[in-house]
Backbone as numpy.savetxt, mean C-alpha at the origin, in Angstrom:
# Nx Ny Nz CAx CAy CAz Cx Cy Cz
0.66 -3.70 10.29 2.07 -2.38 9.99 0.69 -1.37 11.62
1.41 -1.15 12.23 1.30 0.40 13.48 -0.03 0.74 13.49
-1.44 0.25 13.92 -2.28 1.33 13.76 -2.08 2.53 14.57
-2.67 3.28 12.41 -1.90 4.68 12.95 -3.51 4.98 13.25
-3.77 6.01 13.77 -5.15 7.02 14.50 -5.77 7.78 13.17
-4.92 7.92 12.72 -5.10 9.85 11.37 -5.79 9.03 10.07
-5.87 7.23 10.14 -6.45 6.94 9.21 -7.85 6.61 9.00
-8.42 6.29 7.39 -9.85 6.33 7.72 -11.03 5.52 7.99
-11.50 6.00 9.06 -12.42 4.97 9.51 -12.87 4.05 8.43
-13.38 3.92 7.56 -13.28 3.20 6.66 -13.04 1.54 5.78
-14.58 1.05 6.24 -13.94 -0.54 6.30 -13.58 -1.24 5.13
-13.85 -0.67 4.18 -13.32 -1.13 2.77 -13.69 -0.22 1.54
-12.86 -0.85 0.67 -12.53 0.46 -0.14 -12.70 -0.52 -1.69
-12.70 0.70 -2.93 -12.75 -0.19 -3.73 -11.46 -0.06 -4.97
-11.97 -1.29 -5.42 -9.82 -1.40 -6.42 -9.60 -0.01 -7.03
-10.78 0.73 -7.32 -10.38 2.39 -8.36 -9.65 3.52 -6.77
-9.97 2.78 -5.59 -9.81 3.59 -4.57 -8.17 3.45 -4.13
-7.57 2.08 -4.06 -6.86 1.33 -4.29 -6.43 2.11 -5.74
-6.60 1.84 -6.40 -5.46 2.57 -7.55 -5.52 4.04 -7.52
-6.29 4.42 -7.14 -5.90 5.51 -6.77 -4.80 6.10 -5.89
-5.13 5.52 -4.72 -4.34 5.57 -3.28 -2.24 5.27 -3.42
-1.81 4.54 -4.82 -0.90 3.87 -5.50 -0.40 5.03 -6.96
-1.50 5.63 -7.69 -1.34 6.19 -8.49 -1.43 5.31 -9.54
-2.01 4.06 -9.47 -1.78 3.24 -10.22 -3.07 2.65 -11.00
-2.84 1.98 -12.54 -3.85 1.39 -13.06 -4.60 0.01 -12.46
-6.17 0.22 -12.63 -6.31 -1.22 -11.33 -6.63 -2.55 -11.72
-5.47 -2.72 -13.66 -4.86 -3.00 -13.36 -4.16 -5.00 -12.82
-3.19 -3.08 -12.19 -1.57 -3.54 -11.69 -2.50 -4.15 -10.28
-2.81 -3.73 -10.11 -4.13 -4.05 -8.34 -4.47 -5.61 -8.96
-5.46 -5.76 -9.92 -5.50 -7.30 -10.16 -4.40 -8.09 -9.98
-3.43 -8.18 -11.40 -1.72 -8.36 -11.31 -1.21 -8.88 -9.70
-1.63 -8.01 -8.86 -0.72 -7.66 -7.29 -0.94 -8.76 -7.12
-3.01 -8.80 -7.06 -3.41 -9.59 -6.38 -3.43 -11.00 -6.15
-2.89 -11.18 -7.17 -3.02 -12.80 -8.48 -1.35 -12.75 -8.27
-0.55 -12.35 -7.67 0.64 -11.89 -7.21 0.98 -12.90 -6.71
0.48 -11.58 -5.24 0.95 -11.96 -3.65 -0.41 -12.22 -3.26
0.04 -13.62 -2.08 -0.90 -14.04 -1.78 -1.60 -13.76 -0.26
-0.62 -12.21 0.62 -1.10 -11.40 1.34 -2.40 -10.26 1.04
-2.71 -10.25 -0.51 -4.01 -9.80 -0.56 -4.85 -10.35 -0.95
-6.40 -9.95 0.05 -7.13 -10.80 0.42 -8.32 -10.81 -0.35
-8.36 -9.27 -0.74 -9.97 -8.49 -1.00 -10.87 -9.67 -0.27
-12.32 -8.72 -0.15 -13.41 -9.88 0.13 -13.93 -9.64 -1.61
-15.19 -10.01 -2.14 -16.05 -10.07 -3.29 -17.52 -9.34 -2.21
-17.75 -8.79 -3.52 -19.27 -8.42 -3.28 -20.43 -9.71 -3.92
-21.13 -9.53 -4.19 -22.82 -10.40 -4.97 -22.24 -10.23 -6.43
-21.46 -8.96 -6.05 -22.17 -8.57 -8.61 -20.20 -9.25 -8.43
-19.84 -9.72 -7.65 -18.39 -9.82 -7.41 -16.60 -8.64 -8.14
-17.24 -7.75 -7.57 -16.59 -6.63 -7.48 -15.95 -6.72 -5.63
-13.90 -6.15 -6.10 -13.21 -6.17 -5.12 -13.60 -5.68 -4.36
-13.09 -5.78 -2.42 -13.52 -4.80 -1.63 -11.87 -4.64 -0.28
-11.19 -4.42 -0.53 -10.21 -4.79 -0.18 -10.29 -3.67 1.27
-9.42 -4.48 1.96 -9.95 -3.74 3.98 -8.36 -2.95 4.09
-7.99 -2.30 5.40 -6.85 -1.23 5.85 -5.51 -2.45 5.43
-5.94 -3.87 6.19 -4.85 -4.53 6.24 -4.48 -4.91 4.24
-5.14 -4.73 4.01 -4.56 -5.51 2.23 -4.35 -3.44 1.35
-4.32 -2.65 2.60 -3.70 -1.57 1.77 -2.77 -0.99 2.12
-2.49 -1.63 4.07 -1.01 -2.07 4.34 -0.49 -2.74 3.70
-0.60 -3.88 3.24 0.62 -4.94 2.76 -0.28 -4.83 0.72
-0.29 -3.97 0.36 -0.09 -2.89 -1.10 1.00 -1.73 -0.65
1.09 -0.70 -0.05 2.25 -0.34 1.05 3.63 -0.60 0.62
3.77 -2.23 1.31 4.55 -2.91 1.54 5.54 -3.22 -0.02
4.43 -4.15 -0.26 4.53 -4.57 -2.03 5.23 -3.05 -3.29
4.54 -2.17 -2.31 4.47 -1.25 -3.64 5.77 -0.62 -2.78
6.22 -0.22 -2.22 8.10 -0.21 -1.33 9.09 -0.99 -2.21
8.74 -2.34 -1.62 9.41 -3.29 -2.30 9.78 -2.88 -3.98
8.14 -3.58 -4.30 8.32 -3.25 -6.46 8.20 -2.00 -7.17
8.00 -0.29 -6.54 7.78 0.70 -7.74 9.64 1.24 -6.88
9.59 1.30 -5.50 10.51 2.06 -5.08 12.12 1.78 -4.77
12.07 0.18 -4.50 13.42 -0.12 -4.07 13.60 -1.23 -4.62
12.88 -0.69 -6.10 13.48 -1.64 -7.26 12.84 -3.59 -7.83
12.72 -3.98 -6.68 12.41 -5.73 -6.40 11.72 -6.67 -7.13
12.62 -7.27 -8.21 11.00 -7.90 -9.22 10.42 -8.48 -8.32
8.65 -9.35 -8.83 7.78 -10.00 -8.25 8.68 -10.74 -7.47
9.83 -11.15 -8.13 10.20 -13.12 -7.57 10.54 -12.31 -6.18
11.85 -11.34 -6.56 12.26 -10.92 -5.33 11.69 -10.18 -4.72
10.83 -9.59 -4.40 10.06 -9.20 -3.72 8.68 -10.18 -2.76
8.56 -11.60 -3.33 7.78 -11.83 -3.03 9.27 -13.23 -2.19
10.10 -13.47 -2.09 11.09 -13.82 -1.28 10.96 -12.84 0.00
11.30 -12.17 -0.30 11.94 -11.06 0.84 10.71 -11.38 1.78
9.31 -10.98 1.44 8.07 -11.12 1.96 8.29 -12.56 2.58
8.54 -13.79 2.51 8.76 -14.89 2.98 9.45 -14.86 3.99
10.84 -14.32 3.56 11.72 -14.61 4.50 11.64 -14.02 5.10
11.47 -12.44 5.31 11.56 -11.30 6.36 10.12 -10.48 6.18
9.23 -10.43 6.11 8.14 -9.86 6.16 8.91 -8.79 6.76
8.58 -8.75 8.52 9.00 -7.96 9.51 9.24 -6.57 9.26
10.93 -7.08 8.26 11.39 -6.09 8.50 10.99 -6.14 6.89
10.72 -6.40 6.32 9.33 -4.95 4.76 9.24 -4.01 5.26
7.68 -4.93 6.36 6.81 -3.64 6.65 7.17 -2.25 7.64
8.51 -2.91 8.14 9.50 -1.83 9.12 9.48 -0.84 7.95
10.84 -1.10 7.16 10.69 0.04 5.77 9.70 0.46 4.95
8.56 -0.15 4.92 7.70 0.36 4.15 7.18 2.28 5.16
6.91 1.02 6.26 6.35 2.21 7.49 7.52 3.94 7.42
8.49 3.26 7.15 9.79 4.57 7.36 9.27 5.82 6.08
9.53 4.82 5.60 9.02 5.43 3.79 8.09 6.40 3.66
6.50 5.66 4.21 5.51 6.32 4.26 5.64 7.61 5.22
5.85 7.52 6.45 6.23 8.60 6.92 7.12 9.92 6.33
8.44 9.20 5.85 8.97 9.95 5.68 7.93 11.16 5.10
7.35 10.28 3.81 6.63 11.12 2.66 5.33 11.99 3.56
4.59 11.73 4.56 3.82 12.61 4.94 5.00 13.82 5.94
6.05 13.34 6.43 6.82 14.30 6.94 7.43 15.10 6.08
7.73 15.28 4.21 7.78 15.95 3.42 6.62 16.72 3.30
5.26 16.06 3.24 4.32 16.89 2.92 3.55 17.74 3.31
4.13 17.42 5.15 3.64 18.72 6.22 4.89 20.40 5.67
5.63 19.37 5.60 7.61 21.00 5.53 7.48 21.14 4.32
6.59 20.89 3.19 5.81 21.21 2.09 4.47 22.06 2.13
4.00 21.63 3.11 2.35 22.14 3.10 2.73 23.97 4.17
3.75 23.47 5.13 4.33 24.35 5.31 4.82 26.00 4.48
5.89 25.19 4.24 6.18 26.16 3.19 6.00 26.91 2.92
5.20 26.69 1.96 3.77 27.06 1.12 3.04 28.33 1.81
2.92 26.98 3.11 1.61 28.51 3.19 2.42 30.13 4.17
3.59 29.44 3.93 4.87 31.26 4.18 5.13 31.59 3.32
4.99 31.30 2.03 5.37 32.62 1.27 3.85 33.39 0.90
């Protein structure tokens, strides 16, 4: 994904933080980690998963394919193998549209 100057400077995210970002259970994050080889969290001495911004970006791609576009897990894996660039671009477009919508909603609320 492209560099976003508004992204957090945080290096690592816990599994709970990642689950909250996507409004899903931590079990789904662990499941996707096992299913998709593009998710590779580091683990600390206790064995806790530490996700990087790259992992978060990859979760956005997977989330877009599976939850928003209705791909099966197998279909999402095939899409990533065959044409990851297209999946990345589509996920970026969706994220940008969500940001624009939030800005417009906030602007509308401030006018009330």
